[in-house]
N, C-alpha and C positions, 0 to 999 in steps of 0.2 A: 767343701770347707769342713774342717774338723772342729767340732764344738769343744771348748775347753772343759765343759762339765760332763761331756760324754766320757764314759769309762774307756780308757785306752784299750782294755781287753777286747772291746767290740770291733776294733780295727783288725786284729789278727785272729780272732776266734774263728771266722769262716775258713781261714787257711789251716787251722788245726783240724777242723772237721774234714777238710779235703784230704789231708794227710792220713788221718785215722781211717776214713772211709776207704782210701786207696789201700792201706795196709790190710784191712779186713777183707777186701775183695781178693787181693793176691793170696792171702793166707787160705781162704776158702777154695779158690781155684786150685791151688797146689794140693790142698788136703783132699779134695774130691778126686783130683787126678791120681794121687797116690792110692787112695782107697779103691778106685775103680780099676786102675791099670797095673799098678806095681806092688800092691799089698799082698797078692797071692790069694785073696778071698774070692776073686772072680777069675774066670778064664780071660786071659789077655787077648783082646780082639784087634789090637793095632800093633804093627811092628815097632821095634825099638827105634828104628831109623826115623819114625814120624814124631818121636818125642820132642825134638827141637822145634818143630812147627807149632806144637801145642804151647810150649813155653814162650815162644815169641808172640803168640796170640794173646797171652794173658794181659800184657800192658794195653793192648788195643781194647780188649773187653773191659778193662778197668776204666779206660777213658770214656767208653760209651756209657757205662753205668754212671760215672761222674757227671757226664753231660746231662743225662736225664734227671739225676738228682738236682742239678742246677736248674733244669727246666721246670721242675716242680717246686722251686723256691726253697729248697732245703738248706741253702747256704745264706739265707737272709737272717740277720740278727734281729731279735725282737718280733718274730712272727706271731707269737702268742699261741703256738700250737700245743695242745695237750699231747701226752705220749701216744695215746691211741690215734689221734689225728696225724701225728708225725709218722707213726708206723704205717698208716694207710697210704700216705704219700710215698713212703719208701717202697712199698710193695708195688704201687703203680709205676714208679720209676724203673724198678727192676723188671717188672713184666714188660714194659715198653722196650727195655734194653734187650730182653730175651727174644722178643718178636723180631726186632731189627737184626740181631746177630744170627738168628736161625735163617732169616731171609738171605743174609750174606753168605751163609754156608752153601747155599745152592749154586753159588757162582765160583766156589773154590774148586780148582782143578789140581790133579796130581795126587791127592790123597783124600780119604773120606774123614770128615770131621764129625765126631760123634755128637748127635743132637741130644741123645740121652744124657751124656756127660754135661752138656750145656744146660739142659733143663734142671738137672739135680743141683748143679753148681749155683745157678741163679736163684733157685728156691732157698738154698742154704745161705746165700749171700744176703737175701732179704732179711732172713732171721738174724744173721750176724750183724748187719747194719743196725737193725732195731735195737738189739741188745747193747751194741757198742754205744749208741747214742743215749740209751737209758742210763748206762753205767757212767758215761761221761757227764751226763746231766747231774747225777748224784754227786759226782766229784766236784763239779762247779758249785753246786749248792753248798757243799762243805766249805769251799774257799770263800764264798760270799758270806757265810755265817762267821767264819773265822776273821776275815778282814773287814767285815761290815761294808763291803763294796756293792751295795744294792743300788738299783736305779730308783731314785726317789721321785714320786709323782705327786703333784698337787692337783686336786680336782676342784674346778670352779662349778658350783652347783651341787645340790645334795638331794636329787630326785632318786627314784627307784633304780634307774640305770646306773647312777653314780655309786649307789650302795652295792649293786651287783658287781661292779668293777672291783670294789674293795674286796668283796668276798672271793671273787675269781682269783685275784693275785694272792690272797691269803691261802686259798686251797691249792694253788699251783706254785709252790716255792721254786720250782725248777726254772721259772722265768727270771729269777733274780731281781724282782721289782716289788715295791711296796708303796702304798698310798700313805703319805705322811700327814695329810690334812685336807680339809675342805675350806673353800671360801663360799659363804652362803649368806643371803640377805634375810633369811627367815629364821635362822637358828642363832641363839646367843653365842657370843664368842667364848671360847674355852669349854663349851659343852662337848659331848662326845657322841658320835654316831658310828655304829659298826666298829666300836673300840678305837675310832679315829677322831682326833680333835678337830673342832671348827676353829680355824686360825684367824678369821675375820670376815669382812665384807668383800664382795666381788670387786668393788672399786679399789681395794687395797692391793690388787695383784701386782702392779708395777713396783710398789715399795717393798713388798714381801720378797719378790724374787731378786731384788737388788741386795737386800740385807741377808737373806738366806742363800748362801752360795752352794748349798748342798742339794738344791732342787734341780733335777735334770729334765723334767718334762711337766707340762701343764696339759690337763685334759679338760675340755669344756663340756659341760653337761647341762646346758640351759637351752632347751628347745625354743623358747620364746625370746631369746636374746636378739636385739636388733642388729642389723648389719654394721651399724656404726660401733656398737659395743664389741662385736666380734673382731672388727678391724683394729680397734684400739688394743685389744688383748693380744692379737697377733703381733702388732708392732712392738708392744712392751716385751714380749717374749723374744722377738728377734733382736732387740737392742741388747738383751742380756744373754743372747745365744742359748736360749732354753727352747727345747723342742716343743711344738704345739700340736695338739691333736684335738679332734672334735668328735664326740660321740654322735654317730650317724643316726639321729632319731628325729623324725619329722611328725608332728602331731601325735607323738607317743608311739609311733610305729616304726619298726626296724626298716632301715634303708641301707643295709650294709654293703650292698653290691651296686655301685654306681660307676658309670663310665662317662668320660668327657669326650665329645666329638667336636671337631673344629670345622665350622662352615665359613671359609675364608679366615677371618680372625675372630669370629664369634664363637666362644665356647658354649656348648649346649650339653646340659647334664641330663642323663636318662638312666632308668633302671637297667641293670645288666640282665640279659636273658638267663633263665635257669639252665643248668647243664642238660635238663630234659628237653630243651629246645632242639638239641641235636638228635637226629633220627637214630643214630647208633646207640645212644644212651636210652632212648625210649624203647628200642628193640630189645636191648639187654634187660631192662627192667620188666618189660612184658614177658620175655622168655622166662625170667625167674618167677614171676607171678604164676604163669601157667604151670610150670614144672612143680612148684611147691604146693599150689592149691590142688592140683590134680592128685599129687602124691598124698597130701593130707586127707583129701576126701576118701581115698581108697583105704588108707591106713586107719583113719579114725571112724570109719563107717560103723563098726560094732559099738563104739563109744557113743556116737551120735544116735544110733538106734536105742541104746539104753536110756539116754537122756530123754528121747521122745516118749518112751514108755513111762518114764518117771513123771514127766509133765502131765501126761494123760491121766495118770493115777492121782496126781497131786491136786488138780483142780479142773473143773469143767471148762471146756473150750478147746480151740484148735491148738496143735502143737507149735506151729509156726506163726509168726506175726510178720506181716508185710506192711511197709509204709513207704510213701513217696518221699524221695530225697532229691536234692540238687547236687549233681556231680560235675564232671569236667565240662568246661565251656557253658555252664548253666543248664546243661541237659538234665532232664528229670528221669529217674529210674525207680524201680521198686526194690527196696532193700529188704532182705530176709533176716529174721532173728528168731531165736527160740522165744516163745511167749513167756514173759516174766511177770506180767500184770494180770489182774483180774479182768474179766470181761467188762467192757464199758468203762474202762478206767478213766477216760477223759470225757465222758458224757456230761459231767457236771462242770468240769474245770476248763474244758477246751485244751488246746495244745500247751502243755507245760513240761518243764524238765522234771526228771526224777529227783527227789530230794532224799537226804539221809533219813533212814527209818520211814520211808514212804509207805503209808498204809495201803496203797494200791497194789503193792507187790504181793505175789503169792509166797508161800513158805519156801518153795524151791527156787522161786525167782530171785530171792535175796542171795541165795548161795551161788546161783549161776552168774549174777551180776558181779558179785564180789570176786569171783575167780575168772571173769572175762569169758565164760563159757557160752553166754547167750549170743556171742558174735560168731560162733562157728558156722552157722548156715551161710554167712557172707562169703565163705570160700566159693560158693556157687556164683555169687556176684562177681568175684574175682575171675573165675574161670570164663564167665560170659563176656568179660571185658567192661562191665559197668564200673568196677572198682579195681584198686591195687591192694596188695598186702599192706603197704605202708603209704601213707599220704594224709592230707587233712581229712578229718572226719566230716562226712556229709551231713548237712542239716536239712530240716524240713522247709519247704517253700515258705511257710508262714514266718519262720524265724529269719530266713535269708532276706525276705522283703524288708524286714525291720533293720537287720544288721547292716545291709548295704547302704542304707541312708545315714546310719549313725556312726559306723566304724570306717575310718579312712582305709583304703586299700583292702577292704574285706573281700571283695570279689576277686582280687588277685590270687587268692588261695584256690580258686576254681580253674586255674590255668593247667592243672594236672589232674589225673584221676584221684578220686577220693580213696581213702584207705580204711582198712579194718582197724589199724592202729596207726599212731603217728607220734611225732616228736613232742607235741603238746600233751598227748595222753600219758606217755611214760614219765612226763614231768608233773603229773598230778592235775593237769588242766583238763578236766572232763566234768560232765554233768553241769551243775549250776555254779560255774566258775567264770572269771572275767573273760569276756569275749575279746577284749583288747589284748590281754596277755596271750590268749590262745592264738589269736591272729599273728602276733609277733613270732611265736614259735613255729607256726605253719609257714610263714614267709621265710623264716630262717632255713627251714628244711628245704623249701623249694629252691632257694638261692644257693644252697650248699649241698645239694643232693650228690650222693655217690652210692655205689653198690655196697660199699663198706658201711656207710651210714644206715642204709636199710637193714643190713644184717645186725648192726648194733641195736637198732630200735626193736627188731624182732626178739632179740635175746632179752632186752629190758622189759618187753611186754609181759614175759612170763613172771616177772617180779613186781609189776605195777599193780598196786592195790589202792593207792590213794584216791579218794573220791569215787571209788567204784561202788555205786549204789543205784 
């Protein structure tokens, strides 16, 4: 059913993407073919009589790439993907296409199909598709601004997740959406939050969407709403043919990845397994951990030795500090760090977190913590297999025993190896910050893991300074 309030553009936009993607694929295949075989820059390794075979294969290659782009949901409107996330999916689709196409070349008889040509072409196709979609996104943004054809969203509830949603759409205009207002029972009508007006109470939803015909979507952000309230809102939206969404937040914790299984006619909701539940993904992540940690230990060994000598000179005590932490599946291990505190730092206080301008730090310790250098010895933990380069930060057993009782789903963050750095840490959630918020970010990472996500976090770690004390 086509909703009358849904922008007509969304019906044909996927077809425009298909045509543009097809054109980019063909252009790059022909361009690489010309450059490699007919430009004269390289020695021609295939006879001219084989050219027609290559040209006929281009349409098939394009169809394979388009199939995998569709497989990775790159033709769904309103996916809410940032440019970096969309680029990651594009390269996954192109890589899967390249693997399949190379496998097919082994069964081709009569002439030799150049796998070098195919590898170069697929690499450039990935770049070309990413650039094409970025440019097309900017073009659509211009049209939206000129015509005012944005998808208008009404948010019911004004908690932290609702405010985050407003900021997300404001910071990502490429989605062509904006939050036009809140309905909330705690804020006065006509007040403003996140530069967005409060339009009334939650009970006024039905009347508001009847009178304001420009609202295309309602998003519910009331974790404690009763099932009767939710059902009423859904029915009111359906009557006016307005799309309804519900922020997946139970007890304030993220539950973005859920699946429904049917046992007979009984629908059962469960958490979706992390991508790291697949053995091949675990093997890939572990291989990256071992390669990078081993290389870093060799490359940084002079730097590590210099820091060790500096620590020895700066204050009395050992160079390294080891502490028991809780890792994957609740197993305990000894974590290594450069010592940044004075000897006996917790003899009076017991286990506590470091605080800003903590008097227990040494002079050098403050510098090491600020620049994340105190974590370097944990490369050895990664190489041993106790930790990963990226993952939820491990806590001491004393804190874990508290948090697992108070924070719903806290122990779910122990389903994978702990990390030297993580999605929570690069977003400033470290040290004495909210455990609830940190757990949300950790669970988001676990549910949305990819090798590109790990690489992104590693790059961001070099810039992360917030709450590093």
